[in-house]
A tleap script that builds the chain and sets N, CA, C and O, in Angstrom:
source leaprc.protein.ff14SB
mol = sequence {
  NMET ARG SER GLU SER LYS GLY ASN LYS ILE
  THR CYS ASN GLY CYS GLY LYS VAL ALA LYS
  HIE ILE ASP CYS THR ASP ILE THR PRO VAL
  ASP ILE GLU PHE GLY TYR GLY SER GLU HIE
  ASP GLY GLU THR TRP SER PHE ASP LEU CYS
  ASP VAL CYS VAL GLU GLU LEU VAL SER LYS
  PHE LYS ILE PRO LYS MET LYS GLU ARG CLEU
}
set mol.1.N position { 0.841 -1.186 0.000 }
set mol.1.CA position { 0.000 0.000 0.000 }
set mol.1.C position { 0.879 1.239 0.000 }
set mol.1.O position { 1.787 1.366 0.822 }
set mol.2.N position { 0.615 2.126 -0.897 }
set mol.2.CA position { 1.349 3.385 -0.975 }
set mol.2.C position { 1.027 4.246 0.233 }
set mol.2.O position { -0.122 4.296 0.672 }
set mol.3.N position { 2.025 4.919 0.770 }
set mol.3.CA position { 1.820 5.703 1.979 }
set mol.3.C position { 0.901 6.906 1.774 }
set mol.3.O position { 0.302 7.382 2.738 }
set mol.4.N position { 0.771 7.415 0.526 }
set mol.4.CA position { -0.088 8.584 0.327 }
set mol.4.C position { -1.554 8.286 0.564 }
set mol.4.O position { -2.360 9.207 0.693 }
set mol.5.N position { -1.915 6.997 0.625 }
set mol.5.CA position { -3.308 6.658 0.879 }
set mol.5.C position { -3.663 6.814 2.361 }
set mol.5.O position { -4.828 6.681 2.734 }
set mol.6.N position { -2.672 7.093 3.202 }
set mol.6.CA position { -2.913 7.272 4.626 }
set mol.6.C position { -3.046 8.754 4.949 }
set mol.6.O position { -2.062 9.388 5.332 }
set mol.7.N position { -4.204 9.304 4.806 }
set mol.7.CA position { -4.458 10.684 5.191 }
set mol.7.C position { -3.685 11.717 4.401 }
set mol.7.O position { -3.330 12.761 4.948 }
set mol.8.N position { -3.413 11.461 3.127 }
set mol.8.CA position { -2.709 12.396 2.241 }
set mol.8.C position { -1.306 12.757 2.708 }
set mol.8.O position { -0.765 13.777 2.280 }
set mol.9.N position { -0.703 11.948 3.575 }
set mol.9.CA position { 0.685 12.154 3.982 }
set mol.9.C position { 1.538 11.140 3.254 }
set mol.9.O position { 1.151 9.982 3.102 }
set mol.10.N position { 2.708 11.581 2.802 }
set mol.10.CA position { 3.661 10.662 2.195 }
set mol.10.C position { 4.676 10.313 3.278 }
set mol.10.O position { 5.293 11.197 3.871 }
set mol.11.N position { 4.840 9.027 3.526 }
set mol.11.CA position { 5.715 8.552 4.587 }
set mol.11.C position { 6.752 7.599 4.008 }
set mol.11.O position { 6.418 6.740 3.192 }
set mol.12.N position { 7.995 7.743 4.420 }
set mol.12.CA position { 9.063 6.852 3.983 }
set mol.12.C position { 8.828 5.466 4.572 }
set mol.12.O position { 8.679 5.315 5.785 }
set mol.13.N position { 8.797 4.461 3.710 }
set mol.13.CA position { 8.622 3.091 4.175 }
set mol.13.C position { 9.849 2.604 4.946 }
set mol.13.O position { 9.747 1.675 5.748 }
set mol.14.N position { 11.015 3.227 4.708 }
set mol.14.CA position { 12.241 2.796 5.368 }
set mol.14.C position { 12.335 3.238 6.810 }
set mol.14.O position { 12.566 2.417 7.697 }
set mol.15.N position { 12.160 4.531 7.057 }
set mol.15.CA position { 12.381 5.075 8.404 }
set mol.15.C position { 11.136 5.682 9.044 }
set mol.15.O position { 11.142 5.989 10.236 }
set mol.16.N position { 10.068 5.858 8.266 }
set mol.16.CA position { 8.832 6.410 8.807 }
set mol.16.C position { 8.740 7.924 8.761 }
set mol.16.O position { 7.767 8.500 9.250 }
set mol.17.N position { 9.734 8.576 8.183 }
set mol.17.CA position { 9.722 10.043 8.079 }
set mol.17.C position { 8.565 10.492 7.201 }
set mol.17.O position { 8.299 9.894 6.159 }
set mol.18.N position { 7.876 11.551 7.627 }
set mol.18.CA position { 6.785 12.130 6.841 }
set mol.18.C position { 7.371 13.246 5.985 }
set mol.18.O position { 8.225 14.005 6.444 }
set mol.19.N position { 6.910 13.344 4.738 }
set mol.19.CA position { 7.417 14.356 3.803 }
set mol.19.C position { 7.270 15.753 4.386 }
set mol.19.O position { 6.240 16.091 4.970 }
set mol.20.N position { 8.324 16.567 4.220 }
set mol.20.CA position { 8.312 17.944 4.701 }
set mol.20.C position { 7.572 18.862 3.757 }
set mol.20.O position { 6.909 19.807 4.185 }
set mol.21.N position { 7.687 18.582 2.469 }
set mol.21.CA position { 7.149 19.480 1.447 }
set mol.21.C position { 5.821 18.964 0.917 }
set mol.21.O position { 5.616 17.756 0.798 }
set mol.22.N position { 4.932 19.876 0.604 }
set mol.22.CA position { 3.623 19.504 0.091 }
set mol.22.C position { 3.726 18.756 -1.239 }
set mol.22.O position { 2.877 17.924 -1.558 }
set mol.23.N position { 4.782 19.059 -2.020 }
set mol.23.CA position { 4.964 18.358 -3.293 }
set mol.23.C position { 5.837 17.110 -3.143 }
set mol.23.O position { 6.168 16.463 -4.136 }
set mol.24.N position { 6.207 16.772 -1.916 }
set mol.24.CA position { 6.923 15.529 -1.582 }
set mol.24.C position { 8.250 15.381 -2.299 }
set mol.24.O position { 8.614 14.272 -2.690 }
set mol.25.N position { 8.983 16.470 -2.483 }
set mol.25.CA position { 10.256 16.387 -3.194 }
set mol.25.C position { 11.328 15.672 -2.395 }
set mol.25.O position { 12.354 15.286 -2.954 }
set mol.26.N position { 11.111 15.482 -1.085 }
set mol.26.CA position { 12.124 14.810 -0.272 }
set mol.26.C position { 11.848 13.311 -0.100 }
set mol.26.O position { 12.581 12.629 0.615 }
set mol.27.N position { 10.810 12.803 -0.740 }
set mol.27.CA position { 10.489 11.377 -0.694 }
set mol.27.C position { 10.225 10.899 -2.127 }
set mol.27.O position { 9.473 11.525 -2.874 }
set mol.28.N position { 10.852 9.790 -2.492 }
set mol.28.CA position { 10.800 9.279 -3.858 }
set mol.28.C position { 9.961 8.007 -3.936 }
set mol.28.O position { 10.188 7.073 -3.167 }
set mol.29.N position { 8.986 7.956 -4.860 }
set mol.29.CA position { 8.233 6.712 -5.054 }
set mol.29.C position { 9.088 5.705 -5.832 }
set mol.29.O position { 9.790 6.071 -6.774 }
set mol.30.N position { 9.020 4.446 -5.430 }
set mol.30.CA position { 9.775 3.379 -6.086 }
set mol.30.C position { 8.794 2.273 -6.486 }
set mol.30.O position { 7.978 1.837 -5.674 }
set mol.31.N position { 8.879 1.829 -7.727 }
set mol.31.CA position { 8.070 0.714 -8.227 }
set mol.31.C position { 9.018 -0.302 -8.849 }
set mol.31.O position { 9.819 0.040 -9.720 }
set mol.32.N position { 8.925 -1.551 -8.402 }
set mol.32.CA position { 9.764 -2.612 -8.938 }
set mol.32.C position { 8.859 -3.695 -9.507 }
set mol.32.O position { 8.028 -4.252 -8.790 }
set mol.33.N position { 9.017 -3.996 -10.788 }
set mol.33.CA position { 8.271 -5.074 -11.437 }
set mol.33.C position { 9.219 -6.245 -11.643 }
set mol.33.O position { 10.238 -6.119 -12.322 }
set mol.34.N position { 8.880 -7.373 -11.058 }
set mol.34.CA position { 9.740 -8.548 -11.154 }
set mol.34.C position { 9.437 -9.316 -12.434 }
set mol.34.O position { 8.278 -9.490 -12.810 }
set mol.35.N position { 10.485 -9.767 -13.089 }
set mol.35.CA position { 10.357 -10.444 -14.366 }
set mol.35.C position { 10.127 -11.934 -14.261 }
set mol.35.O position { 10.154 -12.530 -13.185 }
set mol.36.N position { 9.899 -12.504 -15.421 }
set mol.36.CA position { 9.655 -13.929 -15.560 }
set mol.36.C position { 10.821 -14.734 -14.986 }
set mol.36.O position { 11.984 -14.453 -15.274 }
set mol.37.N position { 10.498 -15.720 -14.183 }
set mol.37.CA position { 11.502 -16.622 -13.639 }
set mol.37.C position { 12.137 -16.156 -12.344 }
set mol.37.O position { 12.887 -16.911 -11.724 }
set mol.38.N position { 11.858 -14.931 -11.919 }
set mol.38.CA position { 12.432 -14.472 -10.657 }
set mol.38.C position { 11.641 -15.081 -9.497 }
set mol.38.O position { 10.556 -15.630 -9.692 }
set mol.39.N position { 12.189 -14.978 -8.316 }
set mol.39.CA position { 11.515 -15.492 -7.116 }
set mol.39.C position { 10.165 -14.813 -6.897 }
set mol.39.O position { 9.271 -15.392 -6.281 }
set mol.40.N position { 10.019 -13.605 -7.394 }
set mol.40.CA position { 8.779 -12.827 -7.214 }
set mol.40.C position { 8.080 -12.602 -8.556 }
set mol.40.O position { 7.473 -11.555 -8.782 }
set mol.41.N position { 8.170 -13.574 -9.422 }
set mol.41.CA position { 7.609 -13.531 -10.773 }
set mol.41.C position { 6.186 -12.966 -10.766 }
set mol.41.O position { 5.308 -13.473 -10.068 }
set mol.42.N position { 5.972 -11.905 -11.559 }
set mol.42.CA position { 4.639 -11.327 -11.711 }
set mol.42.C position { 4.250 -10.321 -10.643 }
set mol.42.O position { 3.189 -9.705 -10.745 }
set mol.43.N position { 5.076 -10.136 -9.621 }
set mol.43.CA position { 4.753 -9.194 -8.556 }
set mol.43.C position { 5.273 -7.799 -8.904 }
set mol.43.O position { 6.250 -7.650 -9.637 }
set mol.44.N position { 4.600 -6.788 -8.365 }
set mol.44.CA position { 5.075 -5.413 -8.412 }
set mol.44.C position { 5.112 -4.900 -6.985 }
set mol.44.O position { 4.119 -4.989 -6.263 }
set mol.45.N position { 6.235 -4.371 -6.584 }
set mol.45.CA position { 6.369 -3.773 -5.256 }
set mol.45.C position { 6.381 -2.259 -5.409 }
set mol.45.O position { 7.078 -1.734 -6.278 }
set mol.46.N position { 5.623 -1.550 -4.580 }
set mol.46.CA position { 5.578 -0.093 -4.581 }
set mol.46.C position { 5.813 0.405 -3.167 }
set mol.46.O position { 5.187 -0.056 -2.213 }
set mol.47.N position { 6.729 1.356 -3.051 }
set mol.47.CA position { 7.013 1.936 -1.736 }
set mol.47.C position { 7.645 3.304 -1.937 }
set mol.47.O position { 7.992 3.683 -3.056 }
set mol.48.N position { 7.792 4.039 -0.843 }
set mol.48.CA position { 8.343 5.383 -0.874 }
set mol.48.C position { 9.572 5.433 0.028 }
set mol.48.O position { 9.563 4.876 1.126 }
set mol.49.N position { 10.630 6.100 -0.434 }
set mol.49.CA position { 11.849 6.241 0.359 }
set mol.49.C position { 12.280 7.700 0.414 }
set mol.49.O position { 12.249 8.408 -0.593 }
set mol.50.N position { 12.684 8.144 1.613 }
set mol.50.CA position { 13.222 9.501 1.748 }
set mol.50.C position { 14.644 9.517 1.180 }
set mol.50.O position { 15.230 8.467 0.914 }
set mol.51.N position { 15.183 10.716 0.999 }
set mol.51.CA position { 16.525 10.865 0.422 }
set mol.51.C position { 17.580 10.118 1.229 }
set mol.51.O position { 18.484 9.518 0.649 }
set mol.52.N position { 17.482 10.144 2.553 }
set mol.52.CA position { 18.465 9.474 3.408 }
set mol.52.C position { 18.412 7.964 3.196 }
set mol.52.O position { 19.457 7.326 3.072 }
set mol.53.N position { 17.210 7.380 3.151 }
set mol.53.CA position { 17.070 5.936 2.954 }
set mol.53.C position { 17.523 5.512 1.555 }
set mol.53.O position { 18.088 4.430 1.394 }
set mol.54.N position { 17.282 6.349 0.541 }
set mol.54.CA position { 17.769 6.052 -0.810 }
set mol.54.C position { 19.293 6.007 -0.795 }
set mol.54.O position { 19.893 5.080 -1.340 }
set mol.55.N position { 19.921 7.003 -0.172 }
set mol.55.CA position { 21.382 7.049 -0.111 }
set mol.55.C position { 21.947 5.848 0.640 }
set mol.55.O position { 22.966 5.293 0.230 }
set mol.56.N position { 21.304 5.438 1.733 }
set mol.56.CA position { 21.756 4.265 2.490 }
set mol.56.C position { 21.658 2.998 1.644 }
set mol.56.O position { 22.566 2.167 1.663 }
set mol.57.N position { 20.564 2.849 0.904 }
set mol.57.CA position { 20.378 1.682 0.050 }
set mol.57.C position { 21.430 1.639 -1.053 }
set mol.57.O position { 22.065 0.608 -1.275 }
set mol.58.N position { 21.609 2.758 -1.738 }
set mol.58.CA position { 22.535 2.833 -2.871 }
set mol.58.C position { 23.988 2.655 -2.407 }
set mol.58.O position { 24.815 2.148 -3.164 }
set mol.59.N position { 24.298 3.056 -1.200 }
set mol.59.CA position { 25.675 2.920 -0.690 }
set mol.59.C position { 26.085 1.450 -0.554 }
set mol.59.O position { 27.274 1.150 -0.450 }
set mol.60.N position { 25.120 0.540 -0.554 }
set mol.60.CA position { 25.396 -0.897 -0.435 }
set mol.60.C position { 25.642 -1.566 -1.791 }
set mol.60.O position { 26.011 -2.739 -1.838 }
set mol.61.N position { 25.444 -0.844 -2.880 }
set mol.61.CA position { 25.631 -1.408 -4.216 }
set mol.61.C position { 27.084 -1.786 -4.456 }
set mol.61.O position { 27.987 -1.040 -4.078 }
set mol.62.N position { 27.316 -2.917 -5.069 }
set mol.62.CA position { 28.663 -3.345 -5.468 }
set mol.62.C position { 29.118 -2.572 -6.705 }
set mol.62.O position { 30.300 -2.257 -6.844 }
set mol.63.N position { 28.184 -2.269 -7.598 }
set mol.63.CA position { 28.466 -1.493 -8.809 }
set mol.63.C position { 27.839 -0.118 -8.602 }
set mol.63.O position { 26.638 -0.026 -8.345 }
set mol.64.N position { 28.623 0.946 -8.708 }
set mol.64.CA position { 28.090 2.287 -8.438 }
set mol.64.C position { 26.914 2.654 -9.339 }
set mol.64.O position { 26.814 2.193 -10.476 }
set mol.65.N position { 26.041 3.482 -8.814 }
set mol.65.CA position { 24.891 3.975 -9.581 }
set mol.65.C position { 25.370 4.879 -10.704 }
set mol.65.O position { 26.483 5.403 -10.661 }
set mol.66.N position { 24.536 5.056 -11.692 }
set mol.66.CA position { 24.801 6.040 -12.742 }
set mol.66.C position { 24.112 7.330 -12.299 }
set mol.66.O position { 23.001 7.292 -11.770 }
set mol.67.N position { 24.753 8.440 -12.509 }
set mol.67.CA position { 24.221 9.722 -12.042 }
set mol.67.C position { 24.124 10.673 -13.216 }
set mol.67.O position { 25.061 10.804 -14.003 }
set mol.68.N position { 22.977 11.339 -13.330 }
set mol.68.CA position { 22.754 12.315 -14.381 }
set mol.68.C position { 21.979 13.475 -13.815 }
set mol.68.O position { 20.996 13.269 -13.103 }
set mol.69.N position { 22.388 14.674 -14.109 }
set mol.69.CA position { 21.687 15.885 -13.650 }
set mol.69.C position { 20.730 16.344 -14.732 }
set mol.69.O position { 21.036 16.275 -15.923 }
set mol.70.N position { 19.576 16.809 -14.306 }
set mol.70.CA position { 18.576 17.338 -15.249 }
set mol.70.C position { 18.825 18.793 -15.547 }
set mol.70.O position { 18.083 19.401 -16.319 }
savepdb mol mol.pdb
quit
């Protein structure tokens, strides 16, 4: 369940932080669709992560993320 369905507040699924900004720029929605043959074949996971939790997750990657500025 997406956190925005709880009283119009966006909450980080990782740490429980509530978005500071009305446009939720400090919390990122994440959707993962699992492919054929994976352990979670056919499932889609949806959750929200704050900037701190995203950075903590990405810091565990063995291969660095690709970064591009808009």
